[in-house]
N, CA, C and O atoms as a printed pandas DataFrame, in Angstrom:
     atom_number atom_name residue_name chain_id  residue_number  x_coord  y_coord  z_coord
0              1         N          MET        A               1  124.751  138.397  110.940
1              2        CA          MET        A               1  123.515  138.832  110.383
2              3         C          MET        A               1  122.988  137.542  110.123
3              4         O          MET        A               1  121.772  137.480  110.301
4              5         N          ASP        A               2  123.536  136.494  109.755
5              6        CA          ASP        A               2  122.808  135.027  109.545
6              7         C          ASP        A               2  121.665  134.653  110.140
7              8         O          ASP        A               2  120.557  134.283  109.754
8              9         N          LYS        A               3  122.379  134.901  111.530
9             10        CA          LYS        A               3  121.461  134.304  112.490
10            11         C          LYS        A               3  120.553  135.325  113.241
11            12         O          LYS        A               3  119.923  135.026  114.255
12            13         N          HIS        A               4  120.539  136.653  112.612
13            14        CA          HIS        A               4  119.443  137.524  113.180
14            15         C          HIS        A               4  118.104  137.026  113.057
15            16         O          HIS        A               4  117.843  136.401  112.029
16            17         N          PRO        A               5  117.142  137.200  113.982
17            18        CA          PRO        A               5  116.040  136.600  114.095
18            19         C          PRO        A               5  114.957  137.151  113.056
19            20         O          PRO        A               5  113.982  136.418  112.892
20            21         N          PHE        A               6  114.992  138.159  112.446
21            22        CA          PHE        A               6  114.234  138.721  111.355
22            23         C          PHE        A               6  114.618  137.857  110.160
23            24         O          PHE        A               6  113.718  137.510  109.395
24            25         N          LYS        A               7  115.883  137.477  109.933
25            26        CA          LYS        A               7  116.200  137.098  108.613
26            27         C          LYS        A               7  115.812  135.236  108.856
27            28         O          LYS        A               7  115.618  134.506  107.884
28            29         N          GLN        A               8  115.769  134.809  110.076
29            30        CA          GLN        A               8  115.081  133.576  110.492
30            31         C          GLN        A               8  113.551  133.419  110.116
31            32         O          GLN        A               8  113.085  132.416  109.575
32            33         N          VAL        A               9  112.980  134.312  110.401
33            34        CA          VAL        A               9  111.624  134.500  110.355
34            35         C          VAL        A               9  111.087  134.670  109.092
35            36         O          VAL        A               9  109.998  134.189  108.779
36            37         N          LEU        A              10  112.050  135.576  108.053
37            38        CA          LEU        A              10  111.457  135.489  106.512
38            39         C          LEU        A              10  111.239  134.438  105.860
39            40         O          LEU        A              10  110.406  134.547  104.961
40            41         N          PRO        A              11  111.916  133.019  106.076
41            42        CA          PRO        A              11  111.112  132.354  105.042
42            43         C          PRO        A              11  110.073  131.570  105.422
43            44         O          PRO        A              11  109.763  130.528  104.844
44            45         N          SER        A              12  109.469  132.065  106.455
45            46        CA          SER        A              12  108.181  131.357  106.982
46            47         C          SER        A              12  107.082  132.137  106.281
47            48         O          SER        A              12  106.025  131.674  105.851
48            49         N          ILE        A              13  107.520  133.443  106.233
49            50        CA          ILE        A              13  106.405  134.372  105.586
50            51         C          ILE        A              13  106.399  134.551  104.307
51            52         O          ILE        A              13  105.419  135.001  103.714
52            53         N          LEU        A              14  107.655  134.170  103.655
53            54        CA          LEU        A              14  107.520  133.889  102.184
54            55         C          LEU        A              14  106.685  132.711  101.707
55            56         O          LEU        A              14  106.123  132.635  100.614
56            57         N          ALA        A              15  106.681  131.734  102.750
57            58        CA          ALA        A              15  105.741  130.464  102.298
58            59         C          ALA        A              15  104.490  130.621  102.513
59            60         O          ALA        A              15  103.826  129.596  102.355
60            61         N          ALA        A              16  103.916  131.573  102.829
61            62        CA          ALA        A              16  102.611  131.917  103.284
62            63         C          ALA        A              16  102.093  131.844  101.774
63            64         O          ALA        A              16  102.685  132.212  100.760
64            65         N          GLU        A              17  100.470  131.108  101.936
65            66        CA          GLU        A              17   99.871  131.114  100.835
66            67         C          GLU        A              17   98.499  131.520  100.964
67            68         O          GLU        A              17   98.048  131.682  102.098
68            69         N          GLY        A              18   97.645  131.739   99.775
69            70        CA          GLY        A              18   96.425  132.089   99.921
70            71         C          GLY        A              18   95.977  132.264   98.680
71            72         O          GLY        A              18   96.620  132.968   97.900
72            73         N          GLU        A              19   94.974  131.740   98.358
73            74        CA          GLU        A              19   93.977  131.988   97.006
74            75         C          GLU        A              19   93.877  133.435   96.562
75            76         O          GLU        A              19   94.093  133.836   95.419
76            77         N          THR        A              20   93.476  134.270   97.751
77            78        CA          THR        A              20   93.278  135.869   97.292
78            79         C          THR        A              20   94.184  136.535   98.231
79            80         O          THR        A              20   94.696  136.043   99.236
80            81         N          ALA        A              21   94.318  137.768   97.749
81            82        CA          ALA        A              21   95.011  138.821   98.516
82            83         C          ALA        A              21   94.781  138.451  100.370
83            84         O          ALA        A              21   95.617  138.045  101.177
84            85         N          GLU        A              22   93.495  138.747  100.541
85            86        CA          GLU        A              22   93.125  138.659  101.849
86            87         C          GLU        A              22   93.674  137.326  102.628
87            88         O          GLU        A              22   94.278  137.511  103.684
88            89         N          GLU        A              23   93.470  135.870  102.103
89            90        CA          GLU        A              23   93.999  134.806  102.567
90            91         C          GLU        A              23   95.424  135.039  102.562
91            92         O          GLU        A              23   96.012  134.626  103.562
92            93         N          PHE        A              24   96.048  135.548  101.759
93            94        CA          PHE        A              24   97.455  135.586  101.861
94            95         C          PHE        A              24   98.003  136.555  102.944
95            96         O          PHE        A              24   99.007  136.136  103.520
96            97         N          PHE        A              25   97.557  137.722  103.316
97            98        CA          PHE        A              25   97.861  138.362  104.202
98            99         C          PHE        A              25   97.208  138.073  105.321
99           100         O          PHE        A              25   97.699  138.766  106.212
100          101         N          ARG        A              26   96.285  137.352  105.764
101          102        CA          ARG        A              26   95.865  136.690  106.761
102          103         C          ARG        A              26   96.882  135.768  107.262
103          104         O          ARG        A              26   97.319  135.863  108.409
104          105         N          ASN        A              27   97.265  134.889  106.442
105          106        CA          ASN        A              27   98.026  133.640  106.717
106          107         C          ASN        A              27   99.479  134.255  106.983
107          108         O          ASN        A              27  100.011  133.876  108.027
108          109         N          ALA        A              28  100.149  135.100  106.229
109          110        CA          ALA        A              28  101.261  135.794  106.412
110          111         C          ALA        A              28  101.411  136.337  107.570
111          112         O          ALA        A              28  102.408  136.034  108.225
112          113         N          ALA        A              29  100.366  137.351  108.137
113          114        CA          ALA        A              29  100.385  137.651  109.608
114          115         C          ALA        A              29  100.541  136.798  110.410
115          116         O          ALA        A              29  101.499  136.827  111.182
116          117         N          GLN        A              30   99.508  135.697  110.420
117          118        CA          GLN        A              30   99.415  134.584  111.372
118          119         C          GLN        A              30  100.665  133.998  111.720
119          120         O          GLN        A              30  100.996  133.759  112.881
120          121         N          VAL        A              31  101.594  133.689  110.372
121          122        CA          VAL        A              31  102.795  133.157  110.388
122          123         C          VAL        A              31  103.794  133.846  111.064
123          124         O          VAL        A              31  104.500  133.365  111.951
124          125         N          PHE        A              32  103.851  135.125  110.578
125          126        CA          PHE        A              32  104.798  136.275  111.296
126          127         C          PHE        A              32  104.759  136.117  112.988
127          128         O          PHE        A              32  105.705  135.724  113.671
128          129         N          VAL        A              33  103.374  136.538  113.506
129          130        CA          VAL        A              33  103.139  136.677  114.842
130          131         C          VAL        A              33  103.380  135.412  115.640
131          132         O          VAL        A              33  103.756  135.381  116.811
132          133         N          THR        A              34  103.070  134.180  114.719
133          134        CA          THR        A              34  103.683  132.850  115.694
134          135         C          THR        A              34  105.118  132.768  115.643
135          136         O          THR        A              34  105.714  132.276  116.601
136          137         N          GLU        A              35  105.795  133.227  114.551
137          138        CA          GLU        A              35  107.277  133.100  114.601
138          139         C          GLU        A              35  107.839  134.055  115.794
139          140         O          GLU        A              35  108.712  133.733  116.601
140          141         N          LEU        A              36  107.216  135.181  115.738
141          142        CA          LEU        A              36  107.676  136.326  116.741
142          143         C          LEU        A              36  107.381  135.502  118.151
143          144         O          LEU        A              36  108.245  135.417  119.023
144          145         N          GLY        A              37  106.286  135.003  118.257
145          146        CA          GLY        A              37  105.997  134.421  119.429
146          147         C          GLY        A              37  107.023  133.348  119.806
147          148         O          GLY        A              37  107.407  133.245  120.971
148          149         N          ASN        A              38  107.458  132.567  118.851
149          150        CA          ASN        A              38  108.405  131.493  119.327
150          151         C          ASN        A              38  109.637  131.786  119.482
151          152         O          ASN        A              38  110.433  130.911  119.823
152          153         N          ARG        A              39  110.087  133.273  119.228
153          154        CA          ARG        A              39  111.299  133.811  119.386
154          155         C          ARG        A              39  111.180  135.137  120.372
155          156         O          ARG        A              39  111.483  136.208  119.846
156          157         N          PRO        A              40  110.893  135.148  121.329
157          158        CA          PRO        A              40  110.306  136.177  122.292
158          159         C          PRO        A              40  111.388  137.129  122.340
159          160         O          PRO        A              40  111.157  138.338  122.364
160          161         N          ASP        A              41  112.796  136.558  122.358
161          162        CA          ASP        A              41  113.808  137.341  122.614
162          163         C          ASP        A              41  114.205  138.182  121.435
163          164         O          ASP        A              41  115.283  138.772  121.497
164          165         N          SER        A              42  113.396  138.310  120.290
165          166        CA          SER        A              42  113.542  138.909  119.036
166          167         C          SER        A              42  113.381  140.343  119.240
167          168         O          SER        A              42  114.115  141.265  118.885
168          169         N          MET        A              43  112.016  140.356  120.034
169          170        CA          MET        A              43  111.601  141.907  120.491
170          171         C          MET        A              43  112.713  142.592  121.346
171          172         O          MET        A              43  113.080  143.752  121.156
172          173         N          LYS        A              44  113.093  141.962  122.075
173          174        CA          LYS        A              44  114.099  142.491  123.194
174          175         C          LYS        A              44  115.377  142.761  122.438
175          176         O          LYS        A              44  116.085  143.644  122.922
176          177         N          LEU        A              45  115.780  142.198  121.402
177          178        CA          LEU        A              45  116.981  142.513  120.634
178          179         C          LEU        A              45  116.804  143.747  119.786
179          180         O          LEU        A              45  117.697  144.555  119.528
180          181         N          MET        A              46  115.336  143.811  119.315
181          182        CA          MET        A              46  115.192  144.993  118.590
182          183         C          MET        A              46  115.023  146.260  119.467
183          184         O          MET        A              46  115.156  147.395  119.009
184          185         N          PHE        A              47  114.723  145.991  120.744
185          186        CA          PHE        A              47  114.811  147.104  121.644
186          187         C          PHE        A              47  116.097  147.760  122.166
187          188         O          PHE        A              47  116.351  148.918  122.500
188          189         N          ILE        A              48  116.931  146.463  122.120
189          190        CA          ILE        A              48  118.417  146.905  122.327
190          191         C          ILE        A              48  118.971  147.537  121.323
191          192         O          ILE        A              48  119.604  148.582  121.477
192          193         N          GLU        A              49  118.798  146.996  120.249
193          194        CA          GLU        A              49  119.210  147.792  118.844
194          195         C          GLU        A              49  118.873  149.303  118.938
195          196         O          GLU        A              49  119.711  150.188  118.766
196          197         N          LEU        A              50  117.366  149.544  119.271
197          198        CA          LEU        A              50  116.937  150.790  118.926
198          199         C          LEU        A              50  117.588  151.577  120.238
199          200         O          LEU        A              50  118.298  152.525  119.903
200          201         N          VAL        A              51  117.484  151.372  121.577
201          202        CA          VAL        A              51  117.958  152.054  122.591
202          203         C          VAL        A              51  119.548  152.237  122.713
203          204         O          VAL        A              51  120.102  153.330  122.822
204          205         N          GLU        A              52  120.165  151.043  122.680
205          206        CA          GLU        A              52  121.756  151.109  122.858
206          207         C          GLU        A              52  122.345  151.537  121.663
207          208         O          GLU        A              52  123.478  152.008  121.759
208          209         N          PHE        A              53  121.793  151.473  120.489
209          210        CA          PHE        A              53  122.827  151.588  119.181
210          211         C          PHE        A              53  121.877  152.660  118.202
211          212         O          PHE        A              53  122.197  153.046  117.078
212          213         N          ASN        A              54  120.748  152.990  118.877
213          214        CA          ASN        A              54  120.133  154.166  117.833
214          215         C          ASN        A              54  119.586  153.593  116.691
215          216         O          ASN        A              54  119.245  154.296  115.740
216          217         N          GLY        A              55  119.475  152.458  116.693
217          218        CA          GLY        A              55  118.995  151.673  115.399
218          219         C          GLY        A              55  120.210  151.778  113.976
219          220         O          GLY        A              55  119.889  151.796  112.788
220          221         N          LYS        A              56  121.522  151.830  114.489
221          222        CA          LYS        A              56  122.330  152.012  113.486
222          223         C          LYS        A              56  122.730  150.848  112.638
223          224         O          LYS        A              56  123.468  150.966  111.660
224          225         N          HIS        A              57  122.219  149.724  113.047
225          226        CA          HIS        A              57  122.506  148.433  112.312
226          227         C          HIS        A              57  121.244  148.144  111.624
227          228         O          HIS        A              57  121.389  147.392  110.660
228          229         N          MET        A              58  120.077  148.524  111.847
229          230        CA          MET        A              58  118.830  148.267  111.127
230          231         C          MET        A              58  118.918  148.238  109.719
231          232         O          MET        A              58  118.701  147.191  109.109
232          233         N          PRO        A              59  119.316  149.634  108.960
233          234        CA          PRO        A              59  119.516  149.490  107.531
234          235         C          PRO        A              59  120.193  148.200  107.060
235          236         O          PRO        A              59  119.903  147.649  105.999
236          237         N          ALA        A              60  121.095  147.768  107.904
237          238        CA          ALA        A              60  121.732  146.508  107.125
238          239         C          ALA        A              60  121.042  145.476  107.060
239          240         O          ALA        A              60  121.178  144.627  106.179
240          241         N          ILE        A              61  119.957  145.408  108.281
241          242        CA          ILE        A              61  119.298  144.117  108.252
242          243         C          ILE        A              61  118.172  144.246  107.177
243          244         O          ILE        A              61  117.851  143.281  106.483
244          245         N          VAL        A              62  117.535  145.578  107.056
245          246        CA          VAL        A              62  116.538  145.629  106.224
246          247         C          VAL        A              62  117.150  145.798  104.772
247          248         O          VAL        A              62  116.301  145.778  103.881
248          249         N          GLY        A              63  118.316  145.943  104.413
249          250        CA          GLY        A              63  118.932  145.903  103.156
250          251         C          GLY        A              63  118.876  144.518  102.483
251          252         O          GLY        A              63  118.670  144.233  101.304
252          253         N          GLN        A              64  119.200  143.457  103.935
253          254        CA          GLN        A              64  119.209  141.997  103.479
254          255         C          GLN        A              64  117.554  141.397  103.358
255          256         O          GLN        A              64  117.218  140.434  102.668
256          257         N          ILE        A              65  116.791  142.099  104.076
257          258        CA          ILE        A              65  115.561  141.190  104.091
258          259         C          ILE        A              65  114.626  142.047  102.867
259          260         O          ILE        A              65  114.006  141.289  102.121
260          261         N          ALA        A              66  114.506  143.174  102.658
261          262        CA          ALA        A              66  113.698  143.929  101.904
262          263         C          ALA        A              66  113.797  143.216  100.524
263          264         O          ALA        A              66  112.774  142.821   99.964
264          265         N          PRO        A              67  114.888  143.074  100.043
265          266        CA          PRO        A              67  115.019  142.486   98.397
266          267         C          PRO        A              67  114.423  141.080   98.305
267          268         O          PRO        A              67  114.223  140.551   97.212
268          269         N          LYS        A              68  114.152  140.499   99.433
269          270        CA          LYS        A              68  113.747  139.136   99.283
270          271         C          LYS        A              68  112.226  139.077   99.488
271          272         O          LYS        A              68  111.516  138.246   98.922
272          273         N          ILE        A              69  111.683  140.203  100.504
273          274        CA          ILE        A              69  110.468  140.031  100.882
274          275         C          ILE        A              69  109.526  140.929   99.805
275          276         O          ILE        A              69  108.475  140.487   99.339
276          277         N          LEU        A              70  110.128  142.391   99.454
277          278        CA          LEU        A              70  109.407  143.330   98.512
278          279         C          LEU        A              70  108.883  142.333   97.118
279          280         O          LEU        A              70  107.661  142.385   96.982
280          281         N          PRO        A              71  109.407  141.684   96.353
281          282        CA          PRO        A              71  109.000  141.176   95.271
282          283         C          PRO        A              71  107.699  140.298   95.711
283          284         O          PRO        A              71  106.953  140.090   94.754
284          285         N          VAL        A              72  107.311  139.803   96.797
285          286        CA          VAL        A              72  106.168  139.420   97.177
286          287         C          VAL        A              72  105.036  140.267   97.103
287          288         O          VAL        A              72  103.922  139.937   96.696
288          289         N          PHE        A              73  105.448  141.571   97.594
289          290        CA          PHE        A              73  104.452  142.521   97.713
290          291         C          PHE        A              73  103.912  143.000   96.455
291          292         O          PHE        A              73  102.723  143.238   96.244
292          293         N          GLU        A              74  105.257  143.176   95.306
293          294        CA          GLU        A              74  104.966  143.669   94.066
294          295         C          GLU        A              74  104.272  142.798   93.408
295          296         O          GLU        A              74  103.558  143.161   92.474
296          297         N          ARG        A              75  104.360  141.576   93.766
297          298        CA          ARG        A              75  103.458  140.411   92.635
298          299         C          ARG        A              75  102.006  140.528   93.319
299          300         O          ARG        A              75  101.040  140.335   92.582
300          301         N          MET        A              76  101.795  140.814   94.598
301          302        CA          MET        A              76  100.470  141.125   94.940
302          303         C          MET        A              76   99.720  142.297   94.455
303          304         O          MET        A              76   98.518  142.196   94.210
304          305         N          VAL        A              77  100.493  143.628   94.274
305          306        CA          VAL        A              77  100.229  144.691   93.753
306          307         C          VAL        A              77   99.792  144.455   92.417
307          308         O          VAL        A              77   98.654  144.806   92.105
308          309         N          LYS        A              78  100.643  143.832   91.474
309          310        CA          LYS        A              78  100.511  143.855   90.281
310          311         C          LYS        A              78   99.477  142.789   89.666
311          312         O          LYS        A              78   98.960  142.973   88.564
312          313         N          HIS        A              79   99.201  141.604   90.503
313          314        CA          HIS        A              79   98.336  140.301   89.915
314          315         C          HIS        A              79   96.891  140.599   90.805
315          316         O          HIS        A              79   95.820  140.297   90.278
316          317         N          ARG        A              80   96.915  141.129   92.003
317          318        CA          ARG        A              80   95.534  141.047   92.564
318          319         C          ARG        A              80   94.624  142.258   92.240
319          320         O          ARG        A              80   94.922  143.369   92.678
320          321         N          LYS        A              81   93.647  142.086   91.567
321          322        CA          LYS        A              81   92.782  143.150   90.947
322          323         C          LYS        A              81   91.882  143.876   92.028
323          324         O          LYS        A              81   91.266  144.903   91.740
324          325         N          ASN        A              82   91.834  143.341   93.192
325          326        CA          ASN        A              82   90.850  143.780   94.313
326          327         C          ASN        A              82   91.740  144.474   95.185
327          328         O          ASN        A              82   91.348  144.682   96.333
328          329         N          LEU        A              83   93.064  144.935   94.779
329          330        CA          LEU        A              83   93.761  145.613   95.787
330          331         C          LEU        A              83   93.855  146.981   95.314
331          332         O          LEU        A              83   94.147  147.093   94.123
332          333         N          ARG        A              84   93.660  148.128   96.028
333          334        CA          ARG        A              84   94.081  149.343   95.465
334          335         C          ARG        A              84   95.493  149.569   94.952
335          336         O          ARG        A              84   96.382  148.734   95.115
336          337         N          SER        A              85   95.666  150.716   94.332
337          338        CA          SER        A              85   97.125  150.823   93.532
338          339         C          SER        A              85   97.898  151.433   94.951
339          340         O          SER        A              85   97.513  152.476   95.480
340          341         N          ILE        A              86   98.887  150.732   95.408
341          342        CA          ILE        A              86   99.651  151.042   96.692
342          343         C          ILE        A              86  101.048  150.812   96.037
343          344         O          ILE        A              86  101.326  149.793   95.404
344          345         N          ASN        A              87  101.884  151.834   96.244
345          346        CA          ASN        A              87  103.335  151.313   96.220
346          347         C          ASN        A              87  103.776  150.339   97.246
347          348         O          ASN        A              87  103.748  150.505   98.465
348          349         N          PRO        A              88  104.257  149.123   96.480
349          350        CA          PRO        A              88  104.519  147.740   97.115
350          351         C          PRO        A              88  105.416  148.152   98.318
351          352         O          PRO        A              88  105.211  147.501   99.342
352          353         N          ALA        A              89  106.507  149.248   98.387
353          354        CA          ALA        A              89  107.377  149.064   99.625
354          355         C          ALA        A              89  106.218  150.142  100.626
355          356         O          ALA        A              89  106.394  149.835  101.805
356          357         N          ILE        A              90  105.677  150.701  100.565
357          358        CA          ILE        A              90  104.290  151.190  101.351
358          359         C          ILE        A              90  103.594  149.962  101.996
359          360         O          ILE        A              90  103.407  149.846  103.208
360          361         N          LEU        A              91  103.210  149.005  100.997
361          362        CA          LEU        A              91  102.370  148.038  101.466
362          363         C          LEU        A              91  103.193  147.189  102.333
363          364         O          LEU        A              91  102.663  146.636  103.296
364          365         N          MET        A              92  104.454  147.033  102.078
365          366        CA          MET        A              92  105.473  145.934  102.917
366          367         C          MET        A              92  105.436  146.803  104.131
367          368         O          MET        A              92  104.805  146.288  105.054
368          369         N          ARG        A              93  105.965  148.037  104.394
369          370        CA          ARG        A              93  106.009  148.606  105.487
370          371         C          ARG        A              93  104.703  148.707  106.408
371          372         O          ARG        A              93  104.902  148.639  107.621
372          373         N          SER        A              94  103.450  148.855  105.980
373          374        CA          SER        A              94  102.315  148.877  106.507
374          375         C          SER        A              94  101.922  147.552  107.164
375          376         O          SER        A              94  101.589  147.435  108.344
376          377         N          PHE        A              95  102.014  146.402  106.112
377          378        CA          PHE        A              95  101.978  145.253  106.522
378          379         C          PHE        A              95  102.929  144.945  108.000
379          380         O          PHE        A              95  102.326  144.793  109.062
380          381         N          LEU        A              96  104.213  144.884  107.954
381          382        CA          LEU        A              96  104.979  144.670  108.836
382          383         C          LEU        A              96  104.786  145.520  110.105
383          384         O          LEU        A              96  104.673  145.064  111.243
384          385         N          GLY        A              97  104.763  146.933  109.721
385          386        CA          GLY        A              97  104.241  147.615  110.993
386          387         C          GLY        A              97  102.714  147.206  111.696
387          388         O          GLY        A              97  102.474  147.437  112.881
388          389         N          THR        A              98  101.934  146.696  110.955
389          390        CA          THR        A              98  100.585  146.180  111.846
390          391         C          THR        A              98  100.916  144.910  112.483
391          392         O          THR        A              98  100.347  144.523  113.504
392          393         N          VAL        A              99  101.821  144.273  111.893
393          394        CA          VAL        A              99  102.389  142.726  112.797
394          395         C          VAL        A              99  102.894  143.158  113.953
395          396         O          VAL        A              99  102.529  142.784  115.068
396          397         N          PHE        A             100  103.933  144.134  113.651
397          398        CA          PHE        A             100  104.620  144.225  114.890
398          399         C          PHE        A             100  104.094  145.123  115.898
399          400         O          PHE        A             100  104.608  145.263  117.007
400          401         N          SER        A             101  102.945  145.793  115.446
401          402        CA          SER        A             101  102.296  146.764  116.445
402          403         C          SER        A             101  101.270  145.956  117.211
403          404         O          SER        A             101  100.908  146.375  118.310
404          405         N          PHE        A             102  100.696  144.662  116.647
405          406        CA          PHE        A             102   99.809  143.649  117.389
406          407         C          PHE        A             102  100.861  143.141  118.338
407          408         O          PHE        A             102  100.796  143.289  119.559
408          409         N          TYR        A             103  101.763  142.576  117.744
409          410        CA          TYR        A             103  102.796  141.633  118.797
410          411         C          TYR        A             103  103.202  142.320  120.262
411          412         O          TYR        A             103  103.183  141.738  121.346
412          413         N          MET        A             104  103.614  143.859  119.990
413          414        CA          MET        A             104  104.061  144.711  121.111
414          415         C          MET        A             104  102.982  145.288  121.780
415          416         O          MET        A             104  103.191  145.665  122.933
416          417         N          THR        A             105  101.724  145.456  121.234
417          418        CA          THR        A             105  100.442  145.673  122.087
418          419         C          THR        A             105  100.135  144.492  122.947
419          420         O          THR        A             105   99.830  144.655  124.128
420          421         N          GLU        A             106  100.212  143.177  122.338
421          422        CA          GLU        A             106   99.810  142.086  123.200
422          423         C          GLU        A             106  100.732  141.901  124.352
423          424         O          GLU        A             106  100.323  141.376  125.388
424          425         N          LEU        A             107  102.134  142.367  124.196
425          426        CA          LEU        A             107  103.165  142.202  125.238
426          427         C          LEU        A             107  102.719  143.422  126.407
427          428         O          LEU        A             107  102.579  143.297  127.624
428          429         N          LEU        A             108  102.590  144.392  125.709
429          430        CA          LEU        A             108  102.249  145.819  126.763
430          431         C          LEU        A             108  100.928  145.773  127.346
431          432         O          LEU        A             108  100.882  146.356  128.429
432          433         N          ILE        A             109   99.816  145.249  126.955
433          434        CA          ILE        A             109   98.708  145.278  127.737
434          435         C          ILE        A             109   98.294  144.407  128.865
435          436         O          ILE        A             109   97.379  144.744  129.616
436          437         N          GLY        A             110   99.013  143.185  129.015
437          438        CA          GLY        A             110   98.917  142.637  129.917
438          439         C          GLY        A             110   97.833  141.725  130.332
439          440         O          GLY        A             110   96.866  141.981  129.614
440          441         N          ASP        A             111   97.581  140.878  131.074
441          442        CA          ASP        A             111   96.475  139.726  131.248
442          443         C          ASP        A             111   95.495  140.700  131.396
443          444         O          ASP        A             111   94.615  140.670  130.536
444          445         N          THR        A             112   95.401  141.613  132.311
445          446        CA          THR        A             112   93.912  142.310  132.670
446          447         C          THR        A             112   93.230  142.868  131.448
447          448         O          THR        A             112   92.031  142.744  131.199
448          449         N          LEU        A             113   94.067  143.457  130.759
449          450        CA          LEU        A             113   93.390  144.090  129.413
450          451         C          LEU        A             113   93.094  142.962  128.545
451          452         O          LEU        A             113   91.974  142.934  128.036
452          453         N          LYS        A             114   93.976  141.961  128.277
453          454        CA          LYS        A             114   93.800  141.067  127.629
454          455         C          LYS        A             114   92.143  140.243  127.508
455          456         O          LYS        A             114   91.523  139.846  126.522
456          457         N          LYS        A             115   91.823  140.221  128.936
457          458        CA          LYS        A             115   90.336  139.668  129.171
458          459         C          LYS        A             115   89.538  140.477  128.640
459          460         O          LYS        A             115   88.425  139.985  128.455
460          461         N          LEU        A             116   89.684  141.769  128.241
461          462        CA          LEU        A             116   88.712  142.558  127.868
462          463         C          LEU        A             116   88.551  142.451  126.250
463          464         O          LEU        A             116   87.532  142.825  125.669
464          465         N          MET        A             117   89.750  141.861  125.562
465          466        CA          MET        A             117   89.671  141.689  124.297
466          467         C          MET        A             117   88.728  140.475  123.851
467          468         O          MET        A             117   88.384  139.580  124.623
468          469         N          PRO        A             118   88.311  140.570  122.352
469          470        CA          PRO        A             118   87.372  139.421  122.142
470          471         C          PRO        A             118   88.590  138.355  121.648
471          472         O          PRO        A             118   89.749  138.594  121.311
472          473         N          LYS        A             119   87.941  137.237  121.733
473          474        CA          LYS        A             119   88.847  136.162  121.387
474          475         C          LYS        A             119   89.609  136.018  120.156
475          476         O          LYS        A             119   90.679  135.409  120.129
476          477         N          ASN        A             120   89.070  136.578  119.117
477          478        CA          ASN        A             120   89.483  136.661  117.733
478          479         C          ASN        A             120   90.052  138.010  117.420
479          480         O          ASN        A             120   89.878  138.636  116.374
480          481         N          SER        A             121   90.792  138.397  118.515
481          482        CA          SER        A             121   91.267  139.828  118.324
482          483         C          SER        A             121   92.438  139.959  117.455
483          484         O          SER        A             121   92.750  141.055  116.990
484          485         N          PHE        A             122   93.060  138.958  117.229
485          486        CA          PHE        A             122   94.070  138.963  115.995
486          487         C          PHE        A             122   93.594  139.128  114.598
487          488         O          PHE        A             122   94.239  139.700  113.720
488          489         N          GLU        A             123   92.554  138.649  114.467
489          490        CA          GLU        A             123   91.833  138.184  113.120
490          491         C          GLU        A             123   90.835  139.732  113.042
491          492         O          GLU        A             123   90.562  140.143  111.914
492          493         N          GLN        A             124   90.420  140.385  114.048
493          494        CA          GLN        A             124   90.007  141.667  113.858
494          495         C          GLN        A             124   91.089  142.855  113.600
495          496         O          GLN        A             124   90.913  143.789  112.818
496          497         N          TYR        A             125   92.174  142.655  114.360
497          498        CA          TYR        A             125   93.307  143.608  113.945
498          499         C          TYR        A             125   93.896  143.713  112.430
499          500         O          TYR        A             125   94.280  144.726  111.846
500          501         N          ILE        A             126   93.854  142.331  111.952
501          502        CA          ILE        A             126   94.058  142.279  110.617
502          503         C          ILE        A             126   93.272  142.754  109.607
503          504         O          ILE        A             126   93.684  143.329  108.599
504          505         N          ASP        A             127   92.046  142.491  109.907
505          506        CA          ASP        A             127   90.787  143.103  109.408
506          507         C          ASP        A             127   90.661  144.439  109.165
507          508         O          ASP        A             127   90.113  144.884  108.156
508          509         N          VAL        A             128   91.331  145.373  110.384
509          510        CA          VAL        A             128   91.464  146.803  110.179
510          511         C          VAL        A             128   92.539  147.064  109.044
511          512         O          VAL        A             128   92.381  147.860  108.119
512          513         N          PHE        A             129   93.555  146.344  109.234
513          514        CA          PHE        A             129   94.767  146.362  108.026
514          515         C          PHE        A             129   93.992  146.535  106.615
515          516         O          PHE        A             129   93.973  147.511  105.865
516          517         N          LEU        A             130   93.426  145.412  106.507
517          518        CA          LEU        A             130   92.734  144.917  105.269
518          519         C          LEU        A             130   91.847  145.727  104.795
519          520         O          LEU        A             130   91.962  145.993  103.598
520          521         N          HIS        A             131   90.908  146.249  105.429
521          522        CA          HIS        A             131   89.381  147.029  105.009
522          523         C          HIS        A             131   89.547  148.420  105.824
523          524         O          HIS        A             131   88.743  149.289  105.487
524          525         N          GLY        A             132   90.291  148.700  106.649
525          526        CA          GLY        A             132   90.455  149.911  107.180
526          527         C          GLY        A             132   89.249  150.274  108.519
527          528         O          GLY        A             132   88.693  149.335  109.087
528          529         N          ILE        A             133   89.047  151.278  108.786
529          530        CA          ILE        A             133   87.914  151.669  110.045
530          531         C          ILE        A             133   86.663  152.203  109.502
531          532         O          ILE        A             133   85.600  151.949  110.067
532          533         N          LEU        A             134   86.718  153.000  108.336
533          534        CA          LEU        A             134   85.863  153.570  107.757
534          535         C          LEU        A             134   84.628  152.563  106.984
535          536         O          LEU        A             134   84.898  151.625  106.234
536          537         N          LYS        A             135   83.618  152.881  107.258
537          538        CA          LYS        A             135   82.428  152.244  106.278
538          539         C          LYS        A             135   82.693  152.750  104.973
539          540         O          LYS        A             135   83.222  153.822  104.678
540          541         N          GLU        A             136   82.201  151.728  104.124
541          542        CA          GLU        A             136   82.283  152.025  102.633
542          543         C          GLU        A             136   81.149  152.781  102.312
543          544         O          GLU        A             136   80.117  152.556  102.943
544          545         N          THR        A             137   81.164  153.812  101.263
545          546        CA          THR        A             137   80.154  154.779  101.263
546          547         C          THR        A             137   79.589  154.125   99.757
547          548         O          THR        A             137   80.340  153.741   98.860
548          549         N          GLU        A             138   78.223  154.102   99.715
549          550        CA          GLU        A             138   77.369  153.791   98.760
550          551         C          GLU        A             138   77.656  154.846   97.461
551          552         O          GLU        A             138   76.982  154.760   96.435
């Protein structure tokens, strides 16, 4: 458990900073994607866990990671007045899901489709997490 890639990435995410909620989430997402990129076997291990073991070890890993990262999201919800009222666990799950989905789709789309993506695709991806896809109504 101590050597699990997700536990090794955790300190970097926890160290992310930002003056605003947006800066924090952008920085934390960038750190997370960078750390995943530095550990390409992490995703392979995750898929082995899902396919070969039906994810039965994941609750134990999440049980060790969530108590360390959830307080970050609880503080964000309590102290950032520009955030909607969202359950911190949902915010954490949504954030982690966004970062994982970006990383996984980067692996899946290949070089041909990557050429069609804008140079700042990661920033735009995180922007969708932060601001959604709908225009604000007046």
